[in-house]
N, C-alpha and C positions, 0 to 999 in steps of 0.2 A: 196522856201521862207525860210528865216532864221532870227534869232534875234540877235542883236548886243549889246554890253555893253553900258552903260549909258555915258561913257566918249570917246567913239569911234564914228567916223563919217563914213558915207557911201561913199565909193570911187569906185564904179564899181565892176567888177570881181576881182579886185586885193585887195579888202578889206578884211582885217584880223581882226578877233575878238577872244578875249580871252575866253575860256570855263570857265562858273561859275559853272560848275557841279562838285560836289565833290564825287568822286569814290573811294571806298576803295577795293583795289584789294588784298585780303588776304584769303587764305584757312586754315583750321584748322591745317594742317600739317606744314604751312610755317609762321604761325602767329608770331613767335619769330624770323624770318629772315629778312623780309623786307615788308613794307607797303607803297604803292605809293598813294599819294594824289594829284589830279589835282586841282590846284588853279589858281586864276588870278595873274597877275604879281604884282599888287598892293593890299596889305592887310591892312584893318583897324584895329586900336588897339581893344582889348577885343572882337573879333570876333571869332566864332567857325568856324574852317576851316575843321573839319573832326573828326572822331571817330575811335579809335583803339580797337579791341577786346582784352583787356588785360586778361581776365578771361581764355579764351582759351590758351594764352600764359603761364600765371603764376597766377593760381587761388589763391594761398594763399600769395600773396604779400601784405605787409603791408606798404612799402615805394615805392613811385613813384617820380622819377626825370627825368628832362630833361637836355640834354647836350647842348642845345641852350637856352640862356636866352630870346630870342625874343619870345620863345613859352612855355606855361605852360600847364600840362596834369593833369586832374582831376582824381579822382579814378574810375569813371565809363569809362574811355578812352577817354573822349572829350578833343580835342586840341584846345587851345584858343591862339590868338595872345596876347602877352604881351604889344606891341606897334605896330605901324605902320610899315609894312614891304614891301619893294620894291625888287622884284625878278629881279636882273640884268641879270642873266644867265637863261637859260631854266630849270635848275635843281638845287635843293638845299636840303640837307639832314641833319638830326640830329638823335640822339640816344635818346630812352627811357629806363631808367634803373629801373628794377623791383626787389626789395629786400625782403626778408623774414628773419626778425631780428632773430626770434626764431629758425628757422632752419639754419641760417647763409648761406642761398643761394642767387644767384642773377642771373637774366637774362636779355638779352638785346633785344630791338625791334628797328629796323632801319626804319626811316621814310623818304621817299623820296617825295619832293615836285616838281611837274613839271607844266609849263604853255606852251600851244601849240598854234601855229597859224595855221589857216585853210584857204585855198585859194578857193573861191567860183568859180565853173566852170561857163563859159560863155556859153550862148546858141549860136547855129548856126544862122546866119543872116536870113537864109531862112525858119526857123521855123515859123509857125503862131502862134497866140496868144493861139489858142485852143489847140495846141499840148502840151501834158504834158510832164515835164522833166522826164528823165530816173530815176532822184533821187527826190522823192517827198519831200516837206517840212516837217520836223518833229517838235513835241512839244519840246520847249526849257524850261527846268526847270527855274523857276523865284521866287524869293522871295522878301519879303519886311519886314523890321523890325516893330515889334509892337510898337504902341505909337510913331512912328516916329515924330521928331520935324520939319521936311520939310527942306527947303522951299517947299510950296505947290503952284501948283501942282507939285508932285514929279516925276520925270522921272525914269521909272523902266527898259525898254528896248524898243528895236526897232525890229519891226517885218518886214520882207522882203520877197518878192516872186522873184524867179528866172526870172519870165516873166517881171519884172520890168527892166531888162537890155535892153530890146528892144521896150517895150511898156509902155504906160502910165498905171499905176495900182493904184486903189484906195482901201484903206484898211477900214475895220469896224469890230467891235466886239459885242458880246452878252453874256448874262449869268447873274448869280448873281453878283450884284455890278455895272451892266450896266443897263439893262432893267428890272431886278428883284431886289428886296429889298436885300441890301440898294440901292436905285437908285442913279446913276451918281457918284459912288464912283470911277469908272474908266472910261476913254475915251482913243481914239486912234486918232492921227493925220490922216486925210484922205489921205494926199499926201506923208508923210513920213513914217508912220507906227510906230510913236513914241508913247509908251504907257506910260500914266501918272495916278497917283493916286492923288485925290483931297482932302483927309483929313486923319488924323491918323486913324488906325484900331485897334481894342482890339481883341487879338487873342482867348480870353476866349469866345468871342461871335461869330467870325468867324475865323476858323483856316486855311482855304483854300478857294480860289475862282477858280472855273473851268470856264474859259472864252473860248469862240469859236472865232477864228480870220478868217476873210474872205478876199479874195484878188479878185477884179473884174475889168474889163475894162471899159472904159467910155461908151461902148454900152450895159453893163450889163452882158457879159459873164463872167463865173468864170475862172479866170486864174489859180487857184489851187483849190484842195479840201479843205474844212474848215478844219482849224488847231486848235486842242484842245491846250489851252494855260493855264495850271495850275498855280495859283500864291500862293504861301505858305506864311503864316504869321509866321514870326520867333519870338518865344516866349522870352518874357522879364520878369524878374522877379518883377512883378508889383503887386502880390497878397501876401497878409500876410497869413501864416497858421492860421486856425481857429479851436479851440477845438470843438468837437461835442456837449458840454454841457458847459453853463457858470459856473455852480456850480455842482461838483460831490460830492455825499454823499456815503460814505463806512463805514463799520463796522468791528472792529477787536476785538477779545477777549483779554483781559488783560493777559491771560496767554499763548499767543501765543509764539510759538519758533521762533528763528532766521529764517529769509527767508520766512516767512508766507506771501502769497500774500494777499494783502489788496483790490486791486482793479486794474483796467486798464483805463487809459486816452487814448483818441485817438483824432487826428486832421486832417484836411483835407486841401488841397491847390489846388486852381483852375488853377495854371500854368500847363505847359505841363508835363504829366507823364513820369515818368522814366528819368528824368533830375535832374540836381542839383537844379533846381528851386523847386522841390517837394520832394527833399530828407530831410526828417525832423528828428530833434534830440530833445529829451525831456530832462528836467532837473527841479529840484526844486529851485525856486528863493528864497523862504522863508518859514520858519516853525514858527507857533505861537501855544503855547510858543516856544521860540527859542531854549532854551537849555533843554535836550541835543538832538542831531539829532537822531531820531528814525526810519526815513523812507528814502527809496531811490527809484529811478525810473530808469527802464532800457532806456537807451537813444533811442533805435530803436523801442522797442515794446510798451513802455508806461506803463509797468507792475510795480506797487508800492509794495514794500516788506517792511518787518520790519528788521532793522539792529540793535536792541537792545533788552535787556532783561527788560529794565526799564518801560515797560508799567504797569502803576497802576491806575486803575479807580478811587480808593479812593484818589489819588493825583491830576490826570488831567483825565477828562472823555471825553474831545473832543480837537482835533487838527485841525488847519487850514493850508493847504499849497497852496502857489501860485505856480502854474505849469507854466512852460514856454516851448514853442515849437519854433523852428528856422530851416528855410530852409537853403538851400546851405550847408546841412550837417552839420549845426551848426558853420560855418565859421562866423567870426566877421561881415562881410558884409551881412550876411543873414538877411531876414525879420523875425519878431518875432511875436508871439501870446500868450496870457495868459489866464489862467483860474483858478478858486478856487476849491479846494477840501477839503471837510469837512470829517474828520475821527472820528468817535465816538467809544470810547473804551467800549466794552460791559463788564458785570460784569461776574467773575469767582469766585468760591468759594475757595478764597485764604486768607480768614480771618476766624479764628476758633472762636465760640462764647465763651465769658468769663463771669464769674460770677462777680457781682459788690463787693461782699465780701466773704471771705472764710468760714465763720460760720454764721449759723442761728439757731434760737430757736423757738419752737413752743409748745403750750400747748392744752391737750385734756383731757376730763374727761373719766374715766374708763366706759367701757361697751357702749361707744358711737361708732357709726359706720356710714358710708356713709356721713361723714361731712368733710368740707374743712378746713384745719389746717394752711396752709401757702402758700403764692404766692412768687415764686423766680425769680426776674428779671434777665435777661442777656443782654450783649452789643454784637453787631455783625456789623463790618464795611461794610459788603457787601450790596447790593441793597436790599432795604426794599420790603416786600411782595414778595419775590422770594424763591425758595427752597434754594438758597445761604444764605438767611436770617433766614428763619424758622428753628426751632431747635426741637430736639426730647430729652427728659429728660429719664434718666434710674437710677433706684436705684441700685448701685453697691454693696453695703453691708448693712447688718443690717436688711433686709426684709426676712429673711429666712422662717418665719412663715405666711408671705403673708398678715400682718396686713395692709399694705400701698399700695397705688397706686399714681403715678404721671402721669399727662397729661399736654398737651401744649394748652394754650390759643391762638387761632390762630389770634385773634385781636392784643393783646398786647405782644405775644411771650413770655410770663411768663410761668414758671412751677407752675402747681397747685398740691399740696400735699393733699391727702385725706386719712382717715382711713377708710377701707372697712371691717375691722374684729375687733370686740371689744377687747380693751386691758384691762388687769386685774393689778390693782395697787399693789395687794398683791404678784403677780408674778414678777412685773418688775416696778420699779417707774420711769424709764425713758428709751428710746431707742435712739441710735445713728445710724444715716443713713449717707451713703456717696452717694451723687447725682453726675452723670455725665451728660454732655450735648454735643450734636453733631448736626451738620446741616443735614437737609434732603438730600441735594446733597452730593455727595463724594467730598472730598477735591482735589484740582488740584495741590497742591504743597506736596512735602515730608516732611509732619509734622505728629506726632503721632496723632491717633485719639482721645486719652485721655491724656492730660497733666495735670500738676499741675494748669494751668490757667482755665481749664474747669471742675474742681472738687469743689465741696462744702460739708462741713459737716452739718448736721441738727440734733439738739438734741431736741427730743420730750419727753416733761415732761407729766407723767400721773397723773392726780389729783384723790385723793382717794373719794370715795363714800360710804355711809352706805348702804350696800346691804343685801339681803335676803340670805337664805341657798343656797348652791351650790351643785347640784347633778352631781359630777364629779368623774369618768367618768359617762357618761349618762347610760351605760350598765355595770352592774356588774355580775359576774358569781359564781355560787355556784354548788358544785356536791352533789347528794343524791343518795344513793343505793335504787333501786325499793324494794317494799315489806318492807320498813322500817316501824318500829311500830308506830301507831298513838300516837301522843303525843311527839315524838322526836323533839328536839329543834336544831336549825342549825343557824349558822351566816347568817344575812340577809343583806339587802341594807344599806349602810353607807353614809349619806351626812354630810356636815360640815358647819360651819359659816365661811365665808372668813376672818372675822375680827379676830377671835380667833384661826382659823385654827383647830378647833375640833368641835365634833358633841353634845356637852353638851347643854342641854336645847331644843333640837329638838324633835318633836314627829312624829311618822310614822303611815300611814294609807295605807290600801290595796285598791287600785283603781280597779284593775282588776285581776281576777283569773280564767283562762277558765274553769277548772273543780271542782274548789272549794277545792282543795287538801290541801291548807295550811291556817294558820291563822298568822298574824303579830303581835309581841309585840310592843305596841305604844311607849314605852320608849326606848327600846334598838335597835328596828328594826329587831330583831331576828324573824326567821319564825319558825313555829310549824306546824308539819303534822297533819292534821285532818282527812285524809282518807289514806288508803294505796295507794301508788304510783305504777302504773303499766306502764312500759315502752311500752308494746305492745298495750296499749290502744290508746296512743298518736299517732296521724297522721299528717304528717309522723313520723316514729318511731325515725329516727336519728335527729329530729329537736329538739332545745331546748324549754323548758316549760317556757314561758315568764310570769312574774307577774309585773304588774305596781304598783310602790309605790310612794306615795306622802309624802314629808318631809315638816313640818311646824315649823316655829321658834315662839318665844314668841309674836311677832308683827303680827302673822298671815301671814307672807310672806312665800311662798312656792316654791318648785321646784318639779319637777317629774323625776323619773328614771326607769329603767327597770332591774328587777332582772332576769336573764337568769338562770334557773335550767336545769343543765344536768343530767338527770335521768341515773344513771349507772345500767347496765343491770345485772341481775342474771340469773343463768340458772334454770328458773322455768317453762320452757315448753319444753316437749318431742317433737320430730319430728313427723310430721303427713303425712300419705300417702293420696294423693290427690285423688285417684280413689275409687269409691264405688263399681262399677259393671263394668266389661269388657266382651268382646266378642272375642273369639278366633276361627277363621274359620279354620278348620281341612280339608285337609292337607295343605291349601295354607299358613297359618300362622303357624310358629313352636313355636312362643313365644308371650310374651307381656312385655313391660316395665313398672315397677313400680316407680313412682315419689314420692319424700317426701320432705317436707320444715319444716324449725324450725324458729318460729318468732323471737327468741333471736338473739342476735348478733352473727357474725361469729365466735367469739371466743368460743362460746357456741354450735356452730351449726356443720356443716359438717367438716369432712366425716361421713356419717352415715353408719351403719352396718346393713344389713337385714339378717333375719334368719327365718325358718319354726320352731316354737315352737313344743313341743310335740303334735303331732297330731295323727289321726288315721293312721294305718298301710297303708291304701289304699291312702291316701293323700301323705304320704312319698314315697309310691312306684311309684305314677304316676307323682308327680310334684317335680321341683327342683328350687333353687334359685342361680343366679350367679351375681357378680357385674358388673356394667356397668361404673359407675363413682361414684363420691363422694355423690351424691344426688340421684341416680337410681340404681335399680336392674332388673334383667331379669328373668321372671317366665316362665319356659319351661315345657312341658308335655312329657310323654313318648308315644310311637307309639300305645301302646295297650290300651291307655285311651280311654273311651268310650264317645259317645255324650251325655253329659247332663251337667247340671249346678252343680258346686262345689262350696262350701264353704270353703275357705282357709284362716287359721290365719297366719298373717305375723307380725312379731316383727321388729321394726325399733328403733335403738338406736344412739344417738349423740356421739360427742367424749367425753363429760363429763359423760356419762353413763346414762342420762335421756333416757327412752325407753318407748314405747307404742306398744300395739298389736292391729291390726285391722283385722276384718273378711272380707275378699274379696271375692265377688261373682264373679265366673269365669264361663261363658257359654261357653263350647267347642261345637261348632256347625258345622253341615256339610253345608257349605255355600261358597260363593265366596267373600261375603263382609259382614261385620258385621251388616250392616243395615238389612240384610235380616233375622236376628235372633232377635226376640222380645219375651220376657217372659211375658206372661199375667199373671194378678193378680189372676186369677182362678186357674192356675196350680202352683203358687208359694207356696212353703212350703209344698205340699201334698207328704206324703211318705206311700207307700202301706205296709201293714203287710203281713206276710207269709200266714196266713189264707185267706186273701182277694184275693192274688194272686192264691191260691188253688181253691178258689170258682169261679174265673173266668175261670181257666182251665177246671173245671168240667163243667161249663156252656157251654163252647166251645165244649167240647166232646159231650154234650147232643144235642146241635144243629147239631154237625157233623153227629150224628146217625140218626137224622130226615131227614137230606139231603141224607144220604146213602140210606135210605128207599126209597126216592122218585127215586133216580137213579135206584134202583133195580126195581121199578115199570116200568120205561122207558124200561129197557130190557125185561121185561115181556111183554110189549104191542108188541114187534116185533114178538112174536109168535101168533099173532091174537087176543090178549086181548086188551081190551080197558081200558083207565083210568076210574076210577070212575067218576060219573057225576061232582063231586065238585072238584076232583083233576085236571081233564082235563080243568076245567075253571079258573085255578089259575096258572098264570106264573109271574115269577119275572123278570122285565125288568129294567136294570140300564142305566141311561142316564144323561148327563150333562143338558139337556133341559127339558122343561115342557112336550114335547110329547115323545112318545116312540122312541128309537134309532133305526137307520137303520140297523146298522151292529152288534149289540150286543142284544142277547136275553137270559135271564136267566130263566131256568125252575124252577119248584116249589121246586126242591131239592136243589137249591141254586147254580147251576153251570150255567155259562154263555155260550150262544152259539154264536160263531163268524162266520167265512167263513167256507166253505165247507171243506177247507184243514184242519181246526181244528177239524170240527165235525166228520171227518172220523176216528178220533182217539177214539172216543167214548165219549170224553168230550168237552164241548164247553167253552173255556176261562179259567179263573183263579177264585179261590174263593177269596170272600172278596174285590172285586174291587169296591164294592159300597162305601167303606170308603176311597178311594184314596184322597190325597191331602186335608186332613182336614175334609173329610166327606162333600164335596160340592156336590157329587152326590146324586141322589135319588134312592130309591129302590121301584119298583112299582109292585103291585099286579093286574095281568090283568085276568079277567075273559072273556074268549073267547068263541068259538063255540065247536063244538064236534070234532075238529080235533085232531089227536094224534101226538105225537113227532116223530113217525115212518116215517110219511110222509115228515119229514124235514132231514131224513139221506140219503141224496144222496151223492155219493162219487165224488169228483172232480167237484162239482157244487158250486155256491155262492148262499146261500138261506137266506133270512131274515125272520122274524116272519110273515111279511105280506103274504109271498107267501105259508106259511103253513096254514094260516087261511082260506083260500077259499073264503072268503067274508069279508065285513066290520064288525067289531066288535066294540061295544060301549066300550071304555076303560075308559074314563074319570070318569064315575060315579063309577068305581070299582078300582080307583088307591089309594094306600096308600103311603104316603110321607115318607121319611127318619125320619122327626121329629116324626110321629106317632109311627113308628117302636121304635125310641129311647126312647120315653115316656113310652113305654110298658116294654122295657128290663132293663132300668136304674134302677128303684126301686128294681128290683129283684136281680141285680148285686150288689146294695148296701147292701141288706139284707144278701147276701152271704158273702160280705166283714165284715159286723158286727158280724156275727157268727164266722167268722174266728178269729177275734181279741178276742172276748169274750172266744172262745175256747182256 
C-alpha cells in the first residue's frame, strides 16, 4: 500500500506519483561539493524545500547568495522558493555562494533538485487476498501547513494498498485527531483511501499526529499490516516573541566605566525552535531622556551595557528604555515584541563637600573649656544620609597645643567646633584655625582630597577675664645642699598675677612640708631652713622633697603649686661593713667575703678600700685581706690558724677618704657548715689568765695521781690481795644512758674497761671519755659486791661488768651523776683560777 500526492489520480499499476520526501544527501567531507534535494515537480511560492548544512562547509561565512533567483537561502541553510516553480525536467541545479568579507574567501555549494516517478508493481492474479506482498507498504511522510486557510476538508494524501489491484479493499485510520483528542480532525475515505483534514491546526498545540492506517477486505481480513502514518504540522511564523518580564529594573553606578554591564533582557518565541521563526534580535527603540544615548544592547544575547561616560545621578537619576525584540533574525517582515527597562543610576562619591563661605569667626572666654563655639555648614550634592554625603572635619593648622576639637553632627552634617583646653588671653588674644573637610567614603574620581573649595579659615577671639594668681609652672625646682646651716635662705616658689605679669601683692603660705625642714617667707615666697636637711633620711633617697605652697592675691583668690627640693648630697657618711659576725668552717672554707655600703650618692661612694689597721701580731700573722670588687674584700686565714673565735678590726674607706673601722667577730670552727657552730653567751668574752691555766693543770695532775694509785691497787690484787672494802665497792661507769653501759666499765682509778682485746693490755679504754661531746655522758659511782677486778682480766674474751659481779648489785641508789661531780669540782677550779690571777 502506498500514498499518492493531492493532485494525482490513481490509475492502477502504472500510477506514478511524485515523492514529497525531502532528503539531503551530504557528508561532512562533501558538503561543499554537491547537495541533492528530492522535490515534487511543482513547488509553491515561499515554501521550504530543504536545508543545507552551511556551517560544515564554511563556518565563518557572513554573506550567502543564490545563483538562481527562484530560490533564496537563509543563514541557517534553509532553502525557500521565491516564487512558484514547475520542474520541466527531472533535474535542476543552482549554486550557493558563501563569502567571508573579512578573510576575502569564498566557497560554493551545488544544489541538485530531482523529482522521480515510481511504478507500482502489480500482483500476480493467482495470489489470494491473504497473501502478503513481497514489499510491505511503508509509511510515507506527510505534512500540512499550520493555520491553513483551506478549503476544508483539505486533501492531504491518498493511502493505497497493493491488494487493491485485484480485490476490493476498505481503508480506516485511528490515533490522535481521529478517535483521540482532538476528535474528528482527520478522516479517510473508505473506498479511495483519500486522507482529509477538517480544520486548521495550531503547531504550537500539536506539532505532529501519529495516525495508524488499516486496509481490510469486505469479509474483515487485513489485506496488509497496519501502516504508521505520521502527519507533521509545518510551522508558520504566527507567534510574536515575548519578553520574560513586562518591566525590567536595573541599577548602575554613576561612576561606571565604558562597557559596564547593566542587565540582561530575555524573550521567548513559541514557534518552532532552531528556525528563522525563533531567531530573535534585540534592540533599543527609545531612551528617556532621549539625549545623549548612554546604553546599548547586544542583538543576540540581550545584554545591556553603558556606552558613555556621562552618567551623573545628580543630573538624571533614572532612565527608561523601550526594548524591542524581533524574530526572523530581525528582518523587516519578522514579528515584534516590546518591553520597558527602568535603569536607576546609583550614587557614587563624585562630588566633594564644600564650605558655604571661606572664613568664619568665633568668640570664647578665657579659661573656658568643653564648650561649643561654632557650627560650620557644608554642601554636598551626593545622596543625603549616605557615606558619600556625610563628612569628616579636620583641623589642619593652628591646634598645635590641643585647645580645640571638631566633630560632625550626624543629623545636619555640620562641623561642631569646641574648646577642650582653656585658653589664656594674656598668652594669645586670638587663634587662627584652618579647617578641612572630606567625605566618609573615598572619592571615585581623580580629584585632590583637600582643595581650596573644601578648606575654611576660623578666627577664634579670646575674651579677657579678671583672674586670680597663676601658679605656673605647677612644679618649680630648687637645689639645696644637705647639712646646710639652720636659718639659711633660698629662693622659693614664684607665682604671678596674669593681668600684671608679676608677683607683686601676692602672699605665700606653706600647705605641706613632710618633715618640717623649712619655713616660707609670706611676702617673697623664699624658703628658710628650720632644721638640718639630711638626704639619707629621705626615702627613697633619690626622690625630690616636695613642699606644697599656696599663693594668695589681695582679693583672696589663690592657686597652689609644688616646690620640688633637690637635696644635694654631701659626703657625710663613711662606708659601713654589713656583717657583724661570721663563721668560717675549716678546712672546707678558706675565706669569707666582707661587704660594705655607703648611703651617700655614688660620687661619694665606691670603690671602697679595705685594710687591716695596726692590730696584734697574731691577727696580722694569721689573717689577710684581698680585694674582690669595688664594694667587697676577701678575708682569708693561714693554715696554722687555730679553731677559735677571733676579733678582727677592719677599716673601709670610700673614694673621698671617709673611713670607718669595725670589729668583726670571726669564728674559725671545725665544721662542714657554719650552722653547726654556735657561740653561746656563756662562753663569749671569757679569757683565762696564765695562773688559772696553771691551777687547772695542777688539779689535773692531782687527779691523775689518785687514779694512778687506784691502778696500782689493781695490779696488787693480782697477787692475791683484795681491794679494801670501800674501794672494791666503788666503780666508775660512763654511759650515754641512765643505766650502766654494757661495753664500758670504768674502775675507781678512772680508766675505762672495754672489750677483752683492750683489757689484755692492762688498761681499759681512754681517760676522760665521760666529757665527750660537750659532757652529755654521765659518770657513775657504783658500789658493788666483793668481786675484784682480777676476775675480769681474761685474755681474748669479751667481758662486761655484769660478768664480773657474780650477782645482781643494786647500783641505782649508789649512782653519782656528772652534774654532782661538776658541782663539786667547779668551785675548787674557780678558786685556783682566782688565786692564779691574784698571784
